[in-house]
SEKENU-514412 format. One record per residue (C-alpha): residue number from 0; z, x, y. Coordinates in steps of 0.05 Angstrom, whole numbers. Example, Ala and Ser with C-alpha at 12.3 -4.5 7.8 and 13.67 -1.06 7.14 Angstrom:
BEGIN
SITE  nr     c3     c1     c2
SITE   0    156    246    -90
SITE   1    143    273    -21
//
This chain:
BEGIN
SITE  nr     c3     c1     c2
SITE   0      0      0      0
SITE   1     18     57     46
SITE   2    -49     89     31
SITE   3    -86     26     49
SITE   4    -50     23    116
SITE   5    -69     95    130
SITE   6   -141     81    112
SITE   7   -141     19    156
SITE   8   -111     58    214
SITE   9   -162    113    206
SITE  10   -219     63    205
SITE  11   -192     30    268
SITE  12   -187     97    303
SITE  13   -258    115    281
SITE  14   -284     49    310
SITE  15   -249     65    376
SITE  16   -280    134    380
SITE  17   -349    106    362
SITE  18   -341     53    416
SITE  19   -322    105    469
SITE  20   -380    148    449
SITE  21   -428     90    458
SITE  22   -403     72    528
SITE  23   -446     93    586
SITE  24   -450     82    661
SITE  25   -490     21    680
SITE  26   -512     17    753
SITE  27   -555    -30    794
SITE  28   -564    -71    856
SITE  29   -549   -145    867
SITE  30   -591   -182    918
SITE  31   -605   -254    939
SITE  32   -672   -290    938
SITE  33   -695   -253   1000
SITE  34   -680   -185    968
SITE  35   -620   -175   1015
SITE  36   -563   -136    982
SITE  37   -500   -176    968
SITE  38   -433   -139    977
SITE  39   -371   -165    942
SITE  40   -405   -192    879
SITE  41   -357   -188    819
SITE  42   -386   -156    756
SITE  43   -346   -170    693
SITE  44   -358   -150    621
SITE  45   -351   -217    585
SITE  46   -290   -222    540
SITE  47   -255   -161    572
SITE  48   -215   -144    634
SITE  49   -265    -91    656
SITE  50   -296   -106    722
SITE  51   -331    -75    783
SITE  52   -352   -100    852
SITE  53   -415    -88    892
SITE  54   -409    -44    953
SITE  55   -437    -49   1024
SITE  56   -508    -41    998
SITE  57   -501    -88    938
SITE  58   -494    -29    889
SITE  59   -446    -29    830
SITE  60   -426     18    773
SITE  61   -390     -1    709
SITE  62   -376     31    641
SITE  63   -407    -12    585
SITE  64   -442     -6    518
SITE  65   -504    -37    487
SITE  66   -492   -110    470
SITE  67   -441   -122    525
SITE  68   -454   -183    569
SITE  69   -448   -170    644
SITE  70   -428   -232    684
SITE  71   -444   -232    759
SITE  72   -403   -280    803
SITE  73   -406   -293    878
SITE  74   -379   -353    916
SITE  75   -436   -398    938
SITE  76   -484   -370    886
SITE  77   -501   -389    814
SITE  78   -468   -344    762
SITE  79   -516   -296    728
SITE  80   -509   -261    661
SITE  81   -547   -202    633
SITE  82   -540   -167    566
SITE  83   -537    -91    565
SITE  84   -595    -64    525
SITE  85   -626      6    528
SITE  86   -633     14    603
SITE  87   -576     43    646
SITE  88   -601      6    707
SITE  89   -593    -70    713
SITE  90   -613   -103    779
SITE  91   -595   -176    790
SITE  92   -621   -230    837
SITE  93   -571   -285    855
SITE  94   -592   -356    873
SITE  95   -556   -401    923
SITE  96   -516   -459    895
SITE  97   -550   -512    938
SITE  98   -499   -567    922
SITE  99   -446   -530    962
SITE 100   -485   -545   1026
SITE 101   -460   -617   1023
SITE 102   -391   -597   1048
SITE 103   -414   -571   1116
SITE 104   -450   -601   1175
SITE 105   -511   -558   1190
SITE 106   -537   -579   1259
SITE 107   -542   -548   1328
SITE 108   -491   -558   1383
SITE 109   -511   -620   1422
SITE 110   -556   -672   1391
SITE 111   -575   -680   1318
SITE 112   -637   -721   1304
SITE 113   -687   -729   1247
SITE 114   -737   -679   1274
SITE 115   -713   -629   1222
SITE 116   -753   -663   1168
SITE 117   -762   -601   1125
SITE 118   -687   -592   1115
SITE 119   -633   -636   1087
SITE 120   -570   -633   1129
SITE 121   -512   -678   1107
SITE 122   -450   -693   1147
SITE 123   -385   -674   1113
SITE 124   -342   -729   1084
SITE 125   -279   -744   1123
SITE 126   -236   -715   1067
SITE 127   -272   -648   1076
SITE 128   -264   -644   1152
SITE 129   -195   -614   1146
SITE 130   -224   -559   1103
SITE 131   -277   -544   1155
SITE 132   -224   -540   1210
SITE 133   -183   -492   1169
SITE 134   -247   -452   1158
SITE 135   -251   -440   1233
SITE 136   -180   -414   1236
SITE 137   -179   -372   1173
SITE 138   -255   -366   1170
SITE 139   -256   -391   1098
SITE 140   -330   -406   1105
SITE 141   -349   -367   1044
SITE 142   -368   -417    990
SITE 143   -379   -473   1040
SITE 144   -449   -449   1056
SITE 145   -488   -411   1005
SITE 146   -500   -344   1038
SITE 147   -442   -347   1087
SITE 148   -408   -280   1074
SITE 149   -335   -272   1099
SITE 150   -299   -206   1097
SITE 151   -225   -221   1108
SITE 152   -194   -163   1145
SITE 153   -123   -189   1145
SITE 154    -78   -130   1131
SITE 155   -124    -80   1166
SITE 156    -81    -65   1226
SITE 157   -137    -51   1274
SITE 158   -177   -114   1263
SITE 159   -143   -177   1236
SITE 160   -203   -222   1247
SITE 161   -252   -231   1190
SITE 162   -325   -213   1193
SITE 163   -373   -271   1179
SITE 164   -447   -267   1163
SITE 165   -494   -325   1151
SITE 166   -544   -293   1105
SITE 167   -617   -294   1124
SITE 168   -664   -235   1121
SITE 169   -615   -185   1153
SITE 170   -568   -141   1114
SITE 171   -493   -153   1113
SITE 172   -459   -117   1170
SITE 173   -415   -135   1229
SITE 174   -476   -129   1273
SITE 175   -508   -188   1236
SITE 176   -451   -237   1249
SITE 177   -471   -306   1274
SITE 178   -462   -332   1345
SITE 179   -396   -369   1356
SITE 180   -396   -428   1405
SITE 181   -329   -460   1424
SITE 182   -336   -522   1468
SITE 183   -402   -495   1493
SITE 184   -373   -426   1509
SITE 185   -400   -364   1472
SITE 186   -342   -331   1435
SITE 187   -326   -273   1389
SITE 188   -300   -273   1318
SITE 189   -229   -253   1337
SITE 190   -228   -310   1388
SITE 191   -255   -361   1339
SITE 192   -204   -341   1286
SITE 193   -146   -354   1334
SITE 194   -161   -428   1345
SITE 195   -107   -476   1321
SITE 196   -138   -518   1264
SITE 197   -105   -580   1291
SITE 198   -144   -573   1356
SITE 199   -212   -576   1320
SITE 200   -251   -640   1325
SITE 201   -314   -617   1290
SITE 202   -345   -554   1260
SITE 203   -420   -544   1250
SITE 204   -463   -489   1220
SITE 205   -535   -477   1240
SITE 206   -583   -433   1201
SITE 207   -655   -408   1204
SITE 208   -705   -442   1251
SITE 209   -654   -495   1272
SITE 210   -612   -439   1302
SITE 211   -668   -403   1338
SITE 212   -699   -468   1364
SITE 213   -635   -481   1404
SITE 214   -607   -411   1417
SITE 215   -670   -369   1415
SITE 216   -670   -300   1384
SITE 217   -595   -295   1393
SITE 218   -588   -347   1338
SITE 219   -626   -305   1287
SITE 220   -563   -292   1246
SITE 221   -540   -365   1249
SITE 222   -493   -404   1294
SITE 223   -422   -431   1282
SITE 224   -406   -487   1331
SITE 225   -335   -513   1342
SITE 226   -316   -574   1383
SITE 227   -243   -583   1400
SITE 228   -205   -645   1419
SITE 229   -211   -658   1494
SITE 230   -256   -596   1500
SITE 231   -195   -553   1517
SITE 232   -236   -488   1521
SITE 233   -295   -514   1560
SITE 234   -321   -472   1619
SITE 235   -273   -414   1606
SITE 236   -293   -341   1616
SITE 237   -284   -290   1560
SITE 238   -220   -263   1592
SITE 239   -193   -333   1604
SITE 240   -208   -350   1531
SITE 241   -171   -287   1508
SITE 242   -111   -306   1551
SITE 243   -109   -378   1527
SITE 244   -115   -356   1454
SITE 245    -63   -301   1465
SITE 246   -109   -247   1437
SITE 247    -79   -177   1442
SITE 248   -124   -116   1453
SITE 249   -147    -84   1387
SITE 250   -109    -19   1375
SITE 251   -154     42   1368
SITE 252   -122     65   1303
SITE 253    -76     41   1248
SITE 254     -5     57   1268
SITE 255     19     82   1200
SITE 256    -40    127   1182
SITE 257    -31    201   1197
SITE 258    -83    250   1222
SITE 259    -75    320   1248
SITE 260    -96    327   1320
SITE 261   -143    383   1341
SITE 262   -186    403   1401
SITE 263   -261    411   1391
SITE 264   -290    481   1395
SITE 265   -311    502   1465
SITE 266   -370    546   1485
SITE 267   -355    620   1482
SITE 268   -392    680   1510
SITE 269   -416    733   1460
SITE 270   -396    785   1512
SITE 271   -322    766   1509
SITE 272   -320    736   1439
SITE 273   -374    774   1401
SITE 274   -354    749   1332
SITE 275   -348    677   1305
SITE 276   -312    674   1237
SITE 277   -296    614   1194
SITE 278   -286    590   1123
SITE 279   -337    544   1091
SITE 280   -316    472   1079
SITE 281   -345    430   1023
SITE 282   -298    371   1035
SITE 283   -329    305   1055
SITE 284   -267    260   1058
SITE 285   -274    248   1132
SITE 286   -342    215   1124
SITE 287   -320    165   1070
SITE 288   -257    149   1110
SITE 289   -299    136   1173
SITE 290   -345     93   1131
SITE 291   -284     52   1110
SITE 292   -264     40   1182
SITE 293   -334     20   1204
SITE 294   -345    -26   1144
SITE 295   -280    -61   1161
SITE 296   -300    -70   1233
SITE 297   -246    -23   1258
SITE 298   -248     30   1312
SITE 299   -248    100   1283
SITE 300   -187    142   1301
SITE 301   -212    203   1339
SITE 302   -174    253   1297
SITE 303   -201    222   1232
SITE 304   -269    251   1252
SITE 305   -283    321   1225
SITE 306   -356    333   1241
SITE 307   -368    386   1187
SITE 308   -344    339   1133
SITE 309   -391    286   1157
SITE 310   -450    334   1156
SITE 311   -431    360   1087
SITE 312   -427    292   1055
SITE 313   -503    293   1051
SITE 314   -545    338   1007
SITE 315   -601    380   1036
SITE 316   -662    412   1004
SITE 317   -646    486   1005
SITE 318   -677    532    953
SITE 319   -639    558    893
SITE 320   -615    631    897
SITE 321   -664    682    869
SITE 322   -619    743    864
SITE 323   -552    762    834
SITE 324   -512    724    887
SITE 325   -487    653    871
SITE 326   -518    621    932
SITE 327   -579    625    977
SITE 328   -576    632   1053
SITE 329   -622    590   1097
SITE 330   -625    587   1173
SITE 331   -665    547   1223
SITE 332   -665    542   1299
SITE 333   -689    482   1339
SITE 334   -674    441   1401
SITE 335   -608    406   1414
SITE 336   -619    331   1412
SITE 337   -559    316   1457
SITE 338   -565    372   1509
SITE 339   -638    382   1528
SITE 340   -635    456   1548
SITE 341   -594    479   1489
SITE 342   -611    501   1418
SITE 343   -582    485   1349
SITE 344   -575    538   1296
SITE 345   -568    510   1225
SITE 346   -539    553   1170
SITE 347   -548    525   1099
SITE 348   -519    551   1034
SITE 349   -545    528    966
SITE 350   -501    540    906
SITE 351   -532    561    840
SITE 352   -544    502    793
SITE 353   -511    520    727
SITE 354   -532    477    666
SITE 355   -475    434    641
SITE 356   -474    467    572
SITE 357   -465    535    605
SITE 358   -405    514    647
SITE 359   -339    544    625
SITE 360   -286    502    588
SITE 361   -241    460    633
SITE 362   -166    457    634
SITE 363   -151    396    677
SITE 364    -84    367    697
SITE 365    -86    298    729
SITE 366    -27    294    778
SITE 367    -21    220    794
SITE 368     22    186    847
SITE 369     54    124    816
SITE 370    103    111    872
SITE 371    113     42    901
SITE 372     64     55    957
SITE 373      8     59    905
SITE 374     12    -13    881
SITE 375    -46    -40    923
SITE 376   -112    -55    889
SITE 377   -149      0    927
SITE 378    -98     51    905
SITE 379    -72     58    833
SITE 380   -120      7    801
SITE 381   -180     40    835
SITE 382   -151    109    819
SITE 383   -148     94    745
SITE 384   -219     68    743
SITE 385   -241    130    782
SITE 386   -210    179    733
SITE 387   -242    143    675
SITE 388   -309    164    705
SITE 389   -286    236    704
SITE 390   -260    230    632
SITE 391   -329    206    611
SITE 392   -356    274    634
SITE 393   -309    315    590
SITE 394   -335    355    531
SITE 395   -299    372    466
SITE 396   -282    442    492
SITE 397   -249    412    554
SITE 398   -177    386    556
SITE 399   -139    341    603
SITE 400    -65    327    614
SITE 401    -31    274    657
SITE 402     30    286    700
SITE 403     59    230    743
SITE 404    110    228    798
SITE 405    150    176    835
SITE 406    226    183    837
SITE 407    217    240    787
SITE 408    159    276    754
SITE 409    141    269    682
SITE 410     88    290    631
SITE 411     53    227    607
SITE 412     -1    261    565
SITE 413      0    333    540
SITE 414    -65    372    542
SITE 415   -115    330    501
SITE 416   -185    347    478
SITE 417   -243    318    518
SITE 418   -270    283    456
SITE 419   -206    242    451
SITE 420   -228    198    509
SITE 421   -194    135    482
SITE 422   -127    169    481
SITE 423   -135    194    553
SITE 424   -159    126    578
SITE 425   -102     89    544
SITE 426    -52    135    579
SITE 427    -85    119    646
SITE 428    -85     44    632
SITE 429    -10     44    619
SITE 430      7     73    687
SITE 431     45     27    735
SITE 432     68     37    807
SITE 433    141     38    828
SITE 434    193     85    857
SITE 435    200    135    913
SITE 436    152    189    935
SITE 437    180    258    918
SITE 438    115    297    906
SITE 439    143    367    903
SITE 440    169    360    832
SITE 441    101    332    810
SITE 442     63    391    840
SITE 443    111    440    806
SITE 444    103    407    738
SITE 445     28    399    743
SITE 446     18    473    759
SITE 447     67    492    703
SITE 448     25    453    652
SITE 449    -40    483    680
SITE 450    -15    555    677
SITE 451     15    547    607
SITE 452    -53    524    582
SITE 453    -93    572    626
SITE 454   -164    587    601
SITE 455   -186    657    620
SITE 456   -254    653    656
SITE 457   -248    578    650
SITE 458   -243    521    699
SITE 459   -168    512    711
SITE 460   -154    456    759
SITE 461   -100    406    782
SITE 462   -129    339    806
SITE 463    -81    306    853
SITE 464    -93    231    865
SITE 465    -50    198    918
SITE 466    -48    162    985
SITE 467    -14    224   1013
SITE 468     50    186   1027
SITE 469     98    235    994
SITE 470    152    285   1012
SITE 471    162    358    992
SITE 472    228    389   1012
SITE 473    267    378   1076
SITE 474    209    393   1123
SITE 475    152    360   1085
SITE 476     89    391   1115
SITE 477    118    461   1124
SITE 478    149    463   1055
SITE 479     87    434   1024
SITE 480     44    488   1057
SITE 481     89    543   1030
SITE 482     90    511    960
SITE 483     14    504    954
SITE 484      1    574    981
SITE 485     47    601    927
SITE 486     12    560    873
SITE 487    -56    586    896
SITE 488    -37    654    867
SITE 489    -37    625    796
SITE 490   -113    622    796
SITE 491   -110    546    787
SITE 492   -158    508    832
SITE 493   -140    442    866
SITE 494   -178    377    877
SITE 495   -146    324    922
SITE 496   -168    251    915
SITE 497   -145    205    971
SITE 498   -137    129    963
SITE 499   -116     69   1004
SITE 500   -110     47   1076
SITE 501    -57     26   1126
SITE 502     -7     82   1108
SITE 503    -58    135   1088
SITE 504    -34    207   1102
SITE 505    -98    246   1114
SITE 506    -60    304   1146
SITE 507    -22    320   1083
SITE 508    -85    318   1040
SITE 509   -118    366   1089
SITE 510    -61    416   1084
SITE 511    -65    416   1008
SITE 512   -140    426   1008
SITE 513   -140    479   1063
SITE 514    -82    521   1038
SITE 515    -96    520    964
SITE 516   -160    535    926
SITE 517   -177    464    941
SITE 518   -228    410    957
SITE 519   -215    340    982
SITE 520   -249    272    976
SITE 521   -230    203   1000
SITE 522   -247    149    949
SITE 523   -259     84    986
SITE 524   -292     47    928
SITE 525   -314     55    856
SITE 526   -384     75    878
SITE 527   -355    135    916
SITE 528   -315    153    853
SITE 529   -379    150    813
SITE 530   -414    196    863
SITE 531   -359    249    869
SITE 532   -330    248    799
SITE 533   -393    229    760
SITE 534   -459    247    792
SITE 535   -431    307    829
SITE 536   -382    327    774
SITE 537   -407    398    770
SITE 538   -403    411    844
SITE 539   -336    378    852
SITE 540   -301    409    792
SITE 541   -333    477    777
SITE 542   -328    533    829
SITE 543   -381    587    826
SITE 544   -354    626    886
SITE 545   -286    625    921
SITE 546   -259    648    988
SITE 547   -328    642   1020
SITE 548   -326    666   1093
SITE 549   -379    669   1146
SITE 550   -380    715   1206
SITE 551   -436    713   1258
SITE 552   -450    761   1315
SITE 553   -495    732   1369
SITE 554   -542    776   1410
SITE 555   -519    771   1483
SITE 556   -590    787   1505
SITE 557   -612    720   1476
SITE 558   -549    679   1475
SITE 559   -510    662   1538
SITE 560   -457    621   1501
SITE 561   -447    589   1433
SITE 562   -400    540   1399
SITE 563   -387    523   1326
SITE 564   -394    448   1315
SITE 565   -335    425   1274
SITE 566   -295    471   1227
SITE 567   -238    470   1278
SITE 568   -185    476   1223
SITE 569   -227    527   1185
SITE 570   -234    580   1239
SITE 571   -211    651   1223
SITE 572   -194    712   1264
SITE 573   -248    766   1263
SITE 574   -201    813   1225
SITE 575   -192    759   1171
SITE 576   -264    767   1148
SITE 577   -251    830   1107
SITE 578   -180    813   1088
SITE 579   -183    791   1016
SITE 580   -113    761   1020
SITE 581   -139    707   1067
SITE 582   -157    641   1033
SITE 583   -224    608   1047
SITE 584   -267    553   1018
SITE 585   -297    546    948
SITE 586   -370    531    930
SITE 587   -386    489    869
SITE 588   -445    489    822
SITE 589   -508    463    859
SITE 590   -466    448    921
SITE 591   -495    454    990
SITE 592   -457    475   1053
SITE 593   -484    466   1123
SITE 594   -458    492   1189
SITE 595   -486    481   1259
SITE 596   -479    522   1322
SITE 597   -499    498   1391
SITE 598   -529    554   1434
SITE 599   -539    560   1509
SITE 600   -597    609   1514
SITE 601   -594    667   1562
SITE 602   -615    648   1633
SITE 603   -602    573   1625
SITE 604   -558    540   1676
SITE 605   -504    497   1643
SITE 606   -447    453   1666
SITE 607   -410    470   1602
SITE 608   -400    544   1618
SITE 609   -335    570   1645
SITE 610   -334    622   1699
SITE 611   -352    689   1668
SITE 612   -308    750   1682
SITE 613   -336    808   1723
SITE 614   -366    866   1685
SITE 615   -311    911   1656
SITE 616   -306    982   1681
SITE 617   -280   1015   1617
SITE 618   -308    970   1563
SITE 619   -383    970   1551
SITE 620   -410    908   1517
SITE 621   -475    943   1499
SITE 622   -468   1000   1449
SITE 623   -543   1012   1441
SITE 624   -603   1014   1487
SITE 625   -641    972   1436
SITE 626   -649    900   1463
SITE 627   -659    870   1394
SITE 628   -706    821   1429
SITE 629   -730    793   1362
SITE 630   -659    779   1337
SITE 631   -617    719   1354
SITE 632   -557    739   1312
SITE 633   -533    776   1251
SITE 634   -495    736   1199
SITE 635   -449    762   1144
SITE 636   -419    728   1084
SITE 637   -362    748   1038
SITE 638   -344    714    973
SITE 639   -306    727    908
SITE 640   -325    708    838
SITE 641   -282    650    812
SITE 642   -237    697    772
SITE 643   -244    757    819
SITE 644   -198    788    871
SITE 645   -247    833    909
SITE 646   -298    802    956
SITE 647   -373    817    958
SITE 648   -411    821   1024
SITE 649   -480    795   1042
SITE 650   -517    808   1109
SITE 651   -576    773   1139
SITE 652   -610    777   1208
SITE 653   -630    712   1242
SITE 654   -696    716   1278
SITE 655   -701    695   1351
SITE 656   -750    640   1335
SITE 657   -743    566   1352
SITE 658   -786    507   1333
SITE 659   -790    441   1373
SITE 660   -745    387   1344
SITE 661   -805    343   1327
SITE 662   -832    399   1282
SITE 663   -764    418   1253
SITE 664   -747    405   1180
SITE 665   -721    337   1158
SITE 666   -655    372   1141
SITE 667   -648    397   1212
SITE 668   -663    329   1241
SITE 669   -615    291   1195
SITE 670   -557    340   1198
SITE 671   -563    342   1274
SITE 672   -562    265   1276
SITE 673   -499    263   1233
SITE 674   -464    316   1277
SITE 675   -486    278   1339
SITE 676   -455    213   1313
SITE 677   -390    250   1296
SITE 678   -387    280   1366
SITE 679   -397    211   1395
SITE 680   -341    182   1352
SITE 681   -296    238   1377
SITE 682   -317    222   1448
SITE 683   -338    294   1458
SITE 684   -342    318   1529
SITE 685   -395    369   1510
SITE 686   -453    322   1496
SITE 687   -495    292   1551
SITE 688   -530    237   1511
SITE 689   -488    188   1470
SITE 690   -542    138   1455
SITE 691   -535    105   1386
SITE 692   -608     85   1390
SITE 693   -629    159   1396
SITE 694   -583    179   1340
SITE 695   -614    126   1295
SITE 696   -684    148   1316
SITE 697   -670    221   1298
SITE 698   -636    203   1232
SITE 699   -695    160   1212
SITE 700   -743    218   1226
SITE 701   -702    263   1180
SITE 702   -689    211   1126
SITE 703   -722    240   1063
SITE 704   -700    255    992
SITE 705   -653    196    994
SITE 706   -656    170    923
SITE 707   -583    147    925
SITE 708   -590    111    992
SITE 709   -533    147   1027
SITE 710   -576    168   1086
SITE 711   -601     97   1096
SITE 712   -529     73   1094
SITE 713   -511    124   1148
SITE 714   -566     96   1193
SITE 715   -539     25   1184
SITE 716   -468     49   1200
SITE 717   -492     79   1266
SITE 718   -529     14   1282
SITE 719   -468    -29   1268
SITE 720   -417     17   1302
SITE 721   -440      3   1373
SITE 722   -395    -57   1383
SITE 723   -333    -22   1357
SITE 724   -337     47   1390
//
């Protein structure tokens, strides 16, 4: 009998392993009849608790196997089902549930007559009027009109009013919200949402030609018309409406989120500051965090904007290295799009693409925050789904352990082979949030497990996943900085994954990534997890060079002044360049790194230049009679091998040759557009032109090699940001 139980147990385990091996990532896009992407569609594997949700662009990603039935649900649309067959891409078209239109009056403000013979508009039953009134106050329009998309922002401190879109041919975004009319007065969403439901006499929704026939082109995205009892808001101005509705000004940033303040780099003279030195930065957390703010209709906190992380979110088409060094060096000079007389120097690094089978074995320790602050759906639940994507990438020679911390730290799963995916995933599924936030003990234990299982010449890494709301010692940030600098000496690398909003501590995540052998990503949705931990697994998790530093010397005969755009918290002293004890950034397999300098050419008059000191009597700035007229600058790089302690130097001369922006590469145009938008978000005083239209125009000109759609998404974010920033 005992033997039978053992056999049965073995068969069950075998079935589990076979099932895990058969699972794969299914992706796709969900659209409506007009091929407009639908965000917020729920994708469920029938008969299970596994689910995903479409993002801003209607994209989804879910782990499934052949034979699974995917069920697509969206309020106001008919449910769709699709069986998983051989393809890894399943695109779905949703169709409006026309019967739901019966619950809402769809006419223009003013008269309603039978001229609209091609449409069937039905007045709501009296029993449904209360629901329509509540819809105006809470904006619960979603489901009342097929295609009325409502994003409820309650709980997002900077913007408590929901975003509503009446779907037509435009994509979902705050820019495409309908017009609001209250007692004949044009209003905004936050004003409409403050109306007392008991004051509402009638609510009407107008779509398509009916909207534009009354309100012209302004009604393209639909019209929501509210009539109150006794027309209490009639003839009021916008300010009077705000006062009557007691609307407070929108704060510029969430009060409990934490960002380090910094001052943007100023222009410097090569005569007084001949060397510019900095560490590379492959992080892109700032961009996904900014995307979260903009998608939620919030103003972006100035200090959340790190321009270099925005630029480096995107991939550029630099050539693979052709020599013994692990990366190629690529430079380009063109016109500055925001300051007409200036130039932009682009420096691009392309990491060597190492085939997956040739990558070293991995020793990973997941350090997971399970404190009480992690209970929200966009924290621990999203975190667990994210790490499952990473687990799916593990090979049999890899191993993963799980350490958690809350009130205390503990080992949940000892180092486990990558082919035991079911065991690792079960351990993740069993995690629950609760307790305090003492992160120091967790970091200590995670590094202890990593060093005890250290693989020589392997990929040894702690992966910290948290909202950053934790304490280390009596002086948290200072003590944490000392702790992580000490752990860096173990040879264990660090990846920080940030989650959540409202109380997110970006500053702490930055310290960890900057002071350790670290990189840092902010995971705002499952699609970002799939990008960073799945599609870019090699670049995110496997370093091919560490402590990569750049030092550039500009030729004062050609350059009157220069400034490094971004990298404020990555700047180094000139003497740090050759000091191998100084930490710098890591470069991953097939990773790209881009840095931009703005240059004021010699002889150009500029308002951004400070008064230059008189010529020095004892110090000569020119050590050679050679003018180097054909050289703009000399650039040096130093890096170490992942398991090395001594740095290797590379030197390259940058030719004094500039091409007009219209003839520049797509990479130059797009990276400049991204930097331009970041400088605008930071309200930089060093850019003359802050036109969103011009940023969009330049980004569109440089939009190429965008198979994943991230560049197109950036363009839409710039277009929709104008009303918030």
